[in-house]
C-alpha positions, 0 to 999 in steps of 0.5 A, a space after each residue: 499499499 502507499 502507507 506501508 512498505 513491501 512486507 515480505 522480502 524475497 527470502 520470505 522474511 518480514 521486518 517491521 520497525 513501527 515507523 508508521 505505527 501499528 500496521 494493520 496488514 501485520 498486527 491486530 491490537 486485541 481487547 481480550 483476556 486469556 487464562 489465569 487472573 490477568 485482567 486482560 489487555 486493551 488496545 487503549 494501552 497501545 501507542 507509538 511515537 513519531 520515531 517509530 517506538 511501539 509503546 505498550 502500557 501496563 496499568 498497575 494496582 495503584 492506577 486510578 485512570 479510566 482504562 478498565 480491565 477485562 476481569 469481573 468487577 472491571 478492575 483497572 489493572 490491564 496491559 497491552 499487546 500486538 498479535 500477528 495476523 500471520 501464522 509463522 512456522 520454523 524460523 528465527 524470531 527477533 524483537 528489539 525491545 526494553 522490558 517494562 522494568 517493574 515487577 508484577 508485569 511480564 514482558 514477553 514474546 511468544 508464538 501460540 496455537 491451541 486446538 483444545 488438546 495441543 498447546 504449541 507455544 514458544 515463549 521468552 518471558 521477563 522476569 523469569 517465572 518462579 524465580 522472579 528477577 530481571 537477572 533471569 529470563 524464562 524460556 519455555 516451549 510447549 506441546 500441551 499445557 502439561 508437556 513443556 521444556 522450561 528454563 529460567 536462565 541467568 542473563 543480563 539485568 534486563 530492566 537496565 533501561 537499554 535496548 536488548 534483542 530477544 530471539 529464538 530460532 525454531 527448528 522443526 527438521 525431524 533430524 534435529 528439532 530444537 529451539 535456540 534461545 538468545 539475548 543480544 546474540 548470545 545463545 543461552 539455552 537450547 531445548 530439544 524436548 517438547 518442540 512445537 510443530 504447528 504454525 502459530 501467530 506471534 505476540 509481543 506484549 506485557 501482561 499480568 500473570 497470577 503471582 509469579 512475576 511479583 506484585 504490580 505496586 505501581 501506577 503506570 509503566 511501559 514496555 518499548 519495542 523498536 522492531 520485529 523480524 522474522 526469517 523463515 527456515 526451509 525445513 520439513 516437520 511443521 504442520 499448517 495451522 487450520 485457521 491459516 487460510 481464513 482472511 482477517 476481517 478488520 471491519 469494526 476494529 479500526 478504532 483499536 489502532 492508534 491513529 496518531 503519534 504520542 510522546 514517549 512516556 517515561 517509566 516511573 520507578 517511584 510508586 505512590 509518591 503522593 502517599 495517597 495510598 498510605 506508606 
């Protein structure tokens, strides 16, 4: 289109740096909720800057604004994600981003497919679950909700305010199925168990898990995304997604996309600075 450059390169790769905002030819901006007691995500927490930085907000337990969550009772704590229309298979997935630097929320990138019996998923989660610290990352792949391979690995200080590139390489070749996980080009984990095979959509976002990321004792903080790249692998062993040929219908969803740029918000490391909620 006139607004966006050619999406797919000759080698089948896709790159998006959010220069023109959230491209509706690639992404949805959902108002939804899944699993756990996470209060859901809303498009009202998604924005972008004139420099092409995607901003995903997390409204913590002390937030007093009018953006409400999806849980019963309309609790305000909620977050934001972008999710691809496309179903991606074996390949290299890379996101350059800054995590939301407070405990309580989980900054993550992940693929997903679930048909009720299978749950094919690959995740990088920060802070790492079950040992929440921004010095650890959770790197997990599933084939069902019970069958997984999950590693909480020691990494850099991910909430240092610097840009870092998070990546996983998904191989489905039956001779060597595996997933290699990287941060800033350093391979940290290789998983050879419970390797997904079904193509899934790809999500970038911050969300509130139930407990394992800490307590969201803040007002409003942010995850920043610079760019996303997918590079496919010419391998066998993967399965098509049964929804792959369904055309995305954007009618009625135009309002979910940010229509203009916003200033880059600043993460606030103080919470309850007015002491309005007591000491």
